[in-house]
C-alpha positions as CSV (number, residue, x, y, z in Angstrom):
1,M,-22.0,-33.4,19.4
2,E,-18.5,-34.2,20.6
3,I,-15.4,-32.2,19.8
4,S,-12.0,-33.5,20.4
5,I,-8.9,-31.3,20.3
6,Y,-5.5,-32.8,20.6
7,S,-2.3,-31.0,21.6
8,S,-0.9,-31.7,18.1
9,D,-3.7,-29.7,16.6
10,V,-2.7,-26.5,18.4
11,R,1.0,-27.0,18.6
12,D,2.8,-24.0,17.0
13,F,-0.6,-22.5,16.2
14,D,0.7,-18.9,16.3
15,K,3.5,-19.8,13.9
16,E,1.1,-21.5,11.5
17,V,-1.2,-18.5,11.5
18,E,1.7,-16.1,10.9
19,R,3.0,-18.3,8.1
20,K,-0.4,-18.3,6.4
21,F,-0.4,-14.5,6.4
22,D,3.1,-14.3,5.0
23,I,2.4,-13.6,1.3
24,Q,6.0,-14.4,0.3
25,D,5.8,-17.8,2.0
26,Q,2.5,-18.7,0.4
27,F,3.0,-17.3,-3.1
28,G,6.8,-16.8,-3.5
29,A,9.0,-13.7,-3.5
30,H,8.7,-13.4,-7.3
31,I,5.3,-11.7,-7.0
32,F,7.0,-8.6,-5.6
33,N,8.5,-6.0,-7.9
34,D,11.9,-4.3,-7.4
35,R,10.2,-1.6,-5.2
36,G,8.8,-4.3,-2.8
37,Y,5.2,-3.9,-4.1
38,L,3.0,-6.7,-5.2
39,S,2.9,-6.9,-8.9
40,R,0.1,-8.3,-11.1
41,E,2.6,-8.8,-13.9
42,N,4.7,-11.1,-11.7
43,Y,1.8,-13.2,-10.5
44,D,1.1,-16.3,-12.6
45,Y,-2.7,-16.5,-12.0
46,D,-5.7,-14.2,-12.0
47,I,-6.2,-12.5,-8.7
48,E,-9.7,-13.0,-7.5
49,P,-11.7,-10.0,-6.3
50,Y,-12.2,-9.7,-2.5
51,T,-9.1,-11.7,-1.6
52,Y,-6.4,-10.1,0.5
53,L,-4.1,-10.0,-2.5
54,S,-6.6,-8.0,-4.5
55,V,-7.2,-5.6,-1.6
56,I,-3.5,-5.0,-1.1
57,L,-3.0,-4.4,-4.9
58,S,-6.0,-2.0,-4.9
59,Q,-4.5,-0.1,-1.9
60,Q,-1.1,0.2,-3.5
61,E,-2.8,1.6,-6.7
62,Q,-4.7,4.1,-4.6
63,I,-1.5,5.2,-2.8
64,E,0.3,5.7,-6.1
65,R,-2.6,7.8,-7.5
66,L,-2.5,9.9,-4.3
67,R,1.3,10.4,-4.6
68,E,0.9,11.5,-8.2
69,S,-1.9,13.9,-7.2
70,I,0.1,15.4,-4.5
71,Y,3.1,15.8,-6.8
72,M,0.9,17.6,-9.4
73,L,-0.7,19.8,-6.8
74,R,2.7,20.9,-5.5
75,K,3.7,21.8,-9.1
76,D,0.5,23.8,-9.5
77,V,1.1,25.7,-6.3
78,E,4.6,26.4,-7.3
79,Q,3.5,27.7,-10.7
80,L,0.8,29.9,-9.1
81,K,3.4,31.3,-6.7
82,K,5.6,32.2,-9.7
83,K,2.8,33.8,-11.6
84,T,1.6,35.9,-8.7
85,G,5.1,36.8,-7.5
86,W,4.4,35.2,-4.2
87,V,7.9,34.3,-3.0
88,S,7.6,33.4,0.7
89,G,6.5,34.6,4.0
90,Y,3.0,35.0,5.4
91,D,-0.2,35.5,3.4
92,D,-3.2,37.7,4.4
93,H,-4.5,35.0,6.6
94,G,-1.2,34.6,8.5
95,W,-0.3,31.2,7.2
96,N,3.3,30.4,6.8
97,T,4.0,29.7,3.1
98,K,7.6,28.6,3.3
């Protein structure tokens, strides 16, 4: 087997690889929403499972769920503090609650 590689094959190889990973260059800026996240609604086609677009969308959804969970947890903690009269300071374990 003979393999031939020409200088034109590898010229600007780094730039080409970087361009291929640029989602905006490949799919257009319209697939991003106003918050800078990828948006299924703005994408014209079905997103196939196991592609990097689907992985990114899945990660964004997980991050949003975690943010919502943290927000709800903070509200629950504040509500418990109000119910117990726990204003601030240290608890019995010596943890700072401020």
